[in-house]
N, C-alpha and C positions, 0 to 999 in steps of 0.2 A: 887466524890473520893473513892478511893480502903478502907476500912477500917477493917484492921484483928481483931480479936477480943483484942492483946495486942497490938494495935495501931499501930504498926510496920509492916512492910512489909518481907517477904521469897522472894530473886531473885534467878531464877538458869538461869546464861547466861554462854550461848555457847563462844567459843569465846576466852575466857576471860586474855589471857595472855597481848593482843595487844593491841592497837587501838581504837573502839570502845566501844567494847567490858571490855577493864578495866577499859578505863574513865568510861563507865556504873555506874562498878561494886564501881570502888573508890567514884561516886555520891549517888550512895544509901547507902555506909557506912558513908558519912557526914551525910547524915540528920536519921540517927539511924537504918538503915535497918539492916534484916541480907543479907548477901549474898552468894550463893554457886557459886562458879567460878569455871568454868571447862575447861578445854581444853584438845588435846592429851598428852600433855604431862604437865605434872602436875609442874616439878620444872621449866617451862619457864613462871609462872604466877608469879609477884611481891608476896612476902613477903606483904602482910596487918595486919599489928596488931591490935588485941582486938579478942573478942570472938563473933562477927560477923559473922567470914566468916569462909567460908571453902573452902576446895579445893580438885576437884574430877578430877577423869582423866578421859575423853571422847572423844573418837572419834565420832563423830554424825554420820557416818555414818555403824556403829556397832548396832544391833539392840537388841543384848544382854545387851550391855555397856548403850544404850537410859534406856531401860525397870530397868536397876540394877542401875542409877540413880536419875531415876524420883522417885525410890521404896524408895532408902535410902537418898532423902530428905525429904520426907512423912515421914518417918520412925523416922528423928532426931528431923523433925521441927514443924512436925503434919499438914504441909501446901505450897504449893507453891501458890503465891501471882500473880508473875508475870515472866513467861520467856519471856526471849530474847534472840530469834532465829538469833544468829551472826557469826557462825564461816563460815568464806567464804575466797576464793580467786580470784585473774584476771587473766583472758583466754581470749589471743589475737590469734586472725586466722581469715580468710575468711571463711565464710562458705565451700567454695571448700577447702580449707586447713583442717578446721576439722575432724577428725576421728568419726566414728560412737562411739569407747571408751572414746575419750576428751571428748564428746558431753554425753554421759549417764553418765561418771563421775563426770561432774559437775551438771548436773542435782540430783543425787544422792547428791550430799552435799547442791545445794543450795535450790533442792528443797522438794527428796522424806523425806530427812533429818527433815528438820522443818514440816512437813507436821506430820511425825509420833510423831517428842516430842509434838506436839499442838495437838495430836489425848489425847496421852499417859495423860498431864496435863488436860485434861478435865473432864474427873471424879471427878478429885479432887476439880477440882475448881467450880466444879456444884453442889458437896455435901456442900462444906462451903460457897455456895454464892455468889460468886464474883471473878476476877483474873483480869488480862491483860494480853495479846498475843502481843509482840512486834516483827514484823518481820524487819530484818535491811535489807531492799531493798538499792535502788540505786537509779539517776537519769535515770540511764541505765534501771530501771523498767519501763519508759515510754519514755524517747529519745534513740534511737540506734545512732549507731556512728560506720563506715567500720571499722569492726575487733573484731568487739565485741558481733558477734552474738549471740553465744554461751551464754554469760554472760546474753546480754538484756533478751533471749529467757526464760532462770532459774526463774530471777525477775519476767519479765511481767505475766510467770505464777505464781509464789508465790504472785504476786499481787494479779490474779485473785481468786485466792484459799481464799484470808485473806477477799476479800471482802464479797465473798460470804456469808464467815464462823462469818461474822458479825452480817448479820439475823438471823442466826441458833443462837449465843450464847447469844445474846442480851437480850432476858428474860430471862436470870441465874444471871444478873448480871456480865456477862463478858466480857471485853473490846478489842477491836482488835486495833493496833496502826501500818501501812505502815511508815516506815521513809526510806526518799529519802534523803540521802546527796547529794553533790555534791562532791568538788574534799577538801579532808580534810588530814592533812600530820599522815597519818595512817603508815601501815607499807606494805597496798598493791602493794605498788608498790617498796618496796625493793628489791635490788638485790638478785635474789634467787626464789622470792616470786610469780612474777609474771610466771607462765607457757606460753610460747608460742610455738604454733602450727608448723611446718616445714614449712616456707616461700614458695612458687610459687614466679618465680620473674614477673610472670602476674597482681602480685595485690598491685606490689610495691609501684603504685600512688595511690593507695587507702586506703590500709591497712596499709603503709608504715607507716605515719604518724605517724598513732595508737602507731604503734610498739615502734616509735621515743618517744613516747607521756610517755607512760608507764617507758619506758628505763631510760629514762632522767630527770624527775620531782618529782623523791623521793625525800619525806622531800620538795618541793616550794608550797606545794598546800597552799592556803590561807586558809581552814577551819580550825579549830582548834578543836579536839574532845571533850574537857576537855567543851567547850562552848555545844556542841553539846548535850552530855552528860544530861548538866541542863536543856535544851529546852526540852529534853522527860524527864525527869521526870517532868517537869512543863505542859507537854501534860498530860501525865499520871493521874497528879491532878485536871486536870481542871473542872469543873463544865459539861461543851460542848465539853469534848477532840474529837482532828480531826483523822477521818480515816485514813488520808496521813501528813504527818509532811516533808514539804520540806525545809532540811537543806542546808543555801547557796547561797549566792543570782548567783551562776551560774547554779544552779541546777535551783532555782526560773527561771531566764530568760530565761533556754533554755526550760523548761517548759510550759512557757507564749507564745512560739513560738510555739511550738509546737500545743498547743491546738488552737491558731490561725488559724495555717494551715489545723488541721482536721475540723474548724468549716467552713473557705471558701472552703476547699473541698467538704464537703456536703454541702453548698446552691448550690454550681456549676451544684452537681451531685445528686440532690433532683430531681427534675422533672423527669429525669430516673428512678430514685428507686421507686417511689409514682406509676410509670405509671407500674408496674408490677403485679397486683392485679386484679384476674378474673374478666372480667365484667359480672355482672347479668343482665341477660334476662328481659327484661322490665314485670312489670305486666302486665296480659291481662285484658281489659276493658270489654271483652264480660259478 
């Protein structure tokens, strides 16, 4: 367990104005912890009562704001126990439809910004002898779908970085948690929130259903963000926390199916893969 000096934790949560960020903030406050909730627009964050909540403006893609926010949290509270990298958005487009600018912008938001914030809090966590990094990934961090190429690429990258990070920081008492939600009733698909690349008629059959799903399924998803938040806190408090926490029956089913496909393919092509080793010359017997 994470045991700060005063027996409560200090949370720094990005994208806390709605969805998972807001739900995690409320759950942490409900357990008596202190929460620093951030968003590009502070006035978009619902006002929670109490002295253990602080609201700070933060555009996670702005390097100066990232540094200033981390410094301010440490100045006010003396520590950062949990960083939740949650800020993000949806993007739909075939790989060919996605422009360089669109791809780079999404990587800035979903990969480079959380990586930078993670690096920014690690010195303090090492100094205080513990902490936790929570990366809000997605089932799309393991499972792909037509039209979600850019989105999935950013999540795959974040998961690879975090899995490596775990090996590096575990000796300092710092935990890492990758959260992989399926379909939850957040604002990710709300009208105007989901970014769509310019359509090409050639991809209507493959990407069209994904566009329709994002356009038509807002608030029809089965997952409850409040229950997800409680599950995340339970995982952090566990004596044997997971590296990946998969949330939602849909996500669990899709990831199991992917693992089965990977295993089957590995078995099928194992002989070919193993046959690529250099053949050593037999030792001379003379």
